[in-house]
N, C-alpha and C positions, 0 to 999 in steps of 0.2 A: 917565108915560103921555101927558102933554101933548106931550112931545118926539116920541113915536112918531106921534101924530096929525099933527104938523107935517110930519114926513118923508113920511107917506102922502099929504098934500095937495100936497106940492111935487114929485110925480112928473112927469117930462117927457112931454109928449104932442105929437103932430104930426098935422095934418089938412090935406090939399090940396083945392083946389077941383076938382070934377069937370070933365073936358074931353071933348069928342067925339073919336072915333077918326078918324085921317086916312084918306083914300081911297087905298088902295094895292092892287096886284094880288095875286092869291093866290100866284103863283110869282115867284121872283126873276128879274129881267131879266138876260139874258146881257150880259157886259161886252165892249165892242168894243176890241180891241187896236189900237194905232197901226200905221202902215204900215212903220215901221222894224223891227218884230219884237221890240222891247224892251217888255215889259209892266211893270206896277207889281207887282213881286214883294214879298210880305210876308216871305219867308224866303230868305236868300241861298243856301241849299243848293240851291234850284231855279232860281237865276239863272244863265242860260247865259253871262253875262259873267265869272263867277267860275271860275277854273281850279282843278280839284281833282286831287290826286295830285302826283307828282314832276315838276317842270318840266324836269329834265334828260333825261327819257325821252320827251319829246314828239316830237322829230325823230330817229328811229332808223332807220339804213339797214337794209334787209333783208339776210338772210344771203347771198343770191345776187347782190347788187349789186356791180358792178365799179368800181374807182376810175378816176379820169381818168388816161390814160396820160401826159399832160403833167405832172400833179402827181407821178406816180411817177418820171418822169425827173428832175424838179427835186429831189426828195428824194435820189435816188441821186447826183446831182452834188454836193449839199451834203455828203453822207456821204463822198464821195471827197475833196473839198477838206479836210474836217476831218482825215481820216487822213493826207493829204499834209502838212498843216501840223504835225501832231504828229510825223511822221517828221523833217521839216526842223528843228524845234525841238530834237529829241533829237540830231540830227547836229551842229548848230552849238553845242551846249552845251559849255562848257569842262570837261574831265574831268581827274581827277588822274592825273599820269604814273605809269607803272609803277614799282614799287619796284626798287632795284638788287639785285644778287645778294647774298644773305645777309641781306636785310632783308625786312620785310613791313609792310603798311599796317594800322593799327589805328584804331578809332573813338575820337575824343577830343572833349571838350566845348569849344566855341568861344564859349560865352556869357560875359557879363561876370562873373557870379558863379558859382562852381563849387558843385556839390552832390554829396553822396555818393549813389551809386546802389546800391541793394540790393534783392534780391528779397523780403526780409522786411518785412512791414508792421509799423509801429510800433503798439504797443498800450499802453493805460494804463487803470488801474482807478480808478473814482471812486465813492465811497459817499455816500449821503445818508440821513439819519435824519429821519423825519417825527415830528411831535408826536402824542402819544396822543389818541384821539378822546374828546371829552367827551360825557357822557350828555345826551340831549335832555331839556330840562325838560318837565314834564307840561303837557299842553295844558289851558287853562282851559275850564270848562264853558260851553257855548253858552247864553246867556240872550237870548232875543229881546227886541227893544225893545218897550216898552209902548206900545200904541195905544188910542185911545178914552178914554172917561171912565167912572169907576166910579159906579154907581147902586145904591142900596139901597132895599128895599121892606119895610115892616113888615106882618107877617101876624098878625092876632089869632086867638085860639083860637075854633074853630068856623067860620071863614071859608072854609077849603078844603073839608072834608068832615066828615060825622058818621059815626063808625066803626060804631055800632049800625045806622044806616040803610044804609050802603054795604056792610056785610058780609052783609046778609040775602040778596041774590041769590047771592053766592058759596056761602053755606051751603046754600041751596036746591039749587043745582047739584051740590054735593058729595054731599049726602044723596041726591038723586035718582039721580045716577050710581052711588052705592054700592048703593042698593036695586036699581037696574036690573041692575047687575053680579051681585049676589047671586041675583036671580031667574034670570038667564041661566045662572049656575053650577048652580043647582038643576035647571033644565030640562036642562042638559047631562048632569048626573049621572043623571037619570031616563032620558034618551035612551040613555046608555051602558048603564044597567042593562037596558033593553029590548033593546038590541042584543046584549048578552051572552046574555040569555035566548034570543033568536032564534038566536044562534050555537050555543049548546048544543043547542037543538032540531035545528038543521041538522046539527050534528056527529053526534048520535044517529041521525038519519035516514040520514046519509051512511054511518055505520058499519054500520047494518042493510043498506043497499044493497051495501056492500062484502062483507059476509058472504054475502049472497045471490048476488052475482056470483062470489065464490070457490067457493061450492057448485056453481053452474052450470058454472063453468070446470072444477072437479074432475070433475063428471059427464061433461062433454064430453070431458075427457081420457081418462076410463075408456072411454067409447064409442069414441073414436078408437083407443085401444090395442087394444080388443077387435076393432074392425074391421080394424086392421092385422094382428092375430094370425090372424083368420079368413082374410084375404086371403093371408097367408103359407102357411097350411095348405092353402088351395085351390090355390095355385101349386105347392106341394109335391106334392099329389095329382095335379095335371095333369102335372107333370114326370115323376112315377113312371109314370103311365099311358102317357105318350108314350114313356118308355124301354122299358116292357114291350112296347108295340106295335112299337117299332123292333126289339127283340130277337126277338120272335116273327116279324116279317117277315124279319129276317136269318136266323133259324134255318130258316124254310121255304125261303128262297132257297138257303141253303147245302145243305139236304137235297136240293132239286131239282137243284142243280148237281152234287152229289156222286154222284147216282144213276148218271150216265154217266161221271163222272170216276174213280171208284174202280177199275173194271175196267181202264181204260187205264193208270192209274197203277201198279197192281199188275203189269200186264204189262210196262210199261217198266222198273220197278225190278227185276223178275225177270230181264229181258233184260240189264240192266246189272250184275247180280250182287249186288244188295243182299239178295236172299233166297237163302240157301245152306244145304247140309247141314252140321251141326256136325262130324260125323266127317270128312267130306271136307275141310272147311275146316281142321280140326286137322291132318290128314295133310299138306295142302298147306303150311300155315304153320309146322308144328313138325317133323314127321317127315322130310319130304323135305329141308329144309335141313340137318338133322342128318346124314342119310344121305349127302348130297353132301359134307358136310365130312369125314366119316369116309372116304369113298371117295377124296377128294382127298389126305388125309393118308396113306392106304395106298399110293396110286399114287406119291406123292412118296418114300415109303420104298423102294418097288421101284426107282424111278429112281435113288435114291442108291446102293442096293446094287448095281445093275447098273453104275453108273459106277465104283464102287470095284472091282468084279470086272474090269471092262475095264482099269482102271489096273494091277491086279495082273498080269493076263494080258499086257499090253503090257510091263510091266517084266520079267517072266520071259522073254518072247520076245526082248526086247532082250539080256538077259544070255546066253541060249542062243546067239543069233546072234553075240555077241561071242566066246564060247568057241569056237564052230565056226570063226570066222575065225582065231583064234589057233592052233587045231589045224591048220588048213590051211597057215598060214604055217610052222609047225614041220615039217609033213610035206614041204612044198616045200623047205625048207632042208635037210632030211635027204636028200632026193633029189638035191639039187644037190651035196652033199658026196660022195655015193657016185659 
């Protein structure tokens, strides 16, 4: 405890002597830049003397700019001289003479040391075996370094608190809360019982109202059906009366129209032959056709008999004529012989 008091007393404190404020303006005074245009920049990103970007792209000729004709002529002359020098060097180079007949030139090695030339690349296999991995040893537990000093304090019985004295507020709170919760539960049960009673009374009243409403709806339905039935009957009566009136009007109109129509119709039908005598009609349709048929058949028989008779007469006449001719010829021959 003595050590804690020493630490609390040795806390660092600082206090400065009060000073009056300087006389300065409310707003900052503008800085005056020198005449050379170079100010005191605090950040080099805003310094105009620092070049930002690619320095090779600072002086780029525009796309439409034309080169100097003197420079173009100089480049062409240099290109022609290089081509002429290459041609002269190739012309004066010593070449291998042409091979004699029956032989040909081949490429040979002229180096000091000969080597075998082959298209196949030399390959070799090399193996290497590594050692097996060793298991990592277990990491030791981290134990932080000990700091400070150990201090112990002896507490005698009864110095911290008295259980009987300290537990009394807790017991009072627990008992009070329990009693209060019990009272609330009892009040809730009573309130629920009253709500159930009110609900039952409301349901009974509601059921009575439903029965009354159903009875009224049934009576209204019967009245509506009776009204519709009466309306249908009335419509049927009106329809029948209308049909009867229309029939009577049509009958009267037809009777009035037929008063003058019947005589003219009968006269026209009689003129056209629709009204006839049955005996006369029977004679015309039955007897006369039969009579004409019989007469035609009789006349046909007469015509046939007459034709047959004419044929017989013609045949007999021809025969007689032939006999007479023969007899005349014989008589003529006899006269000639005499």
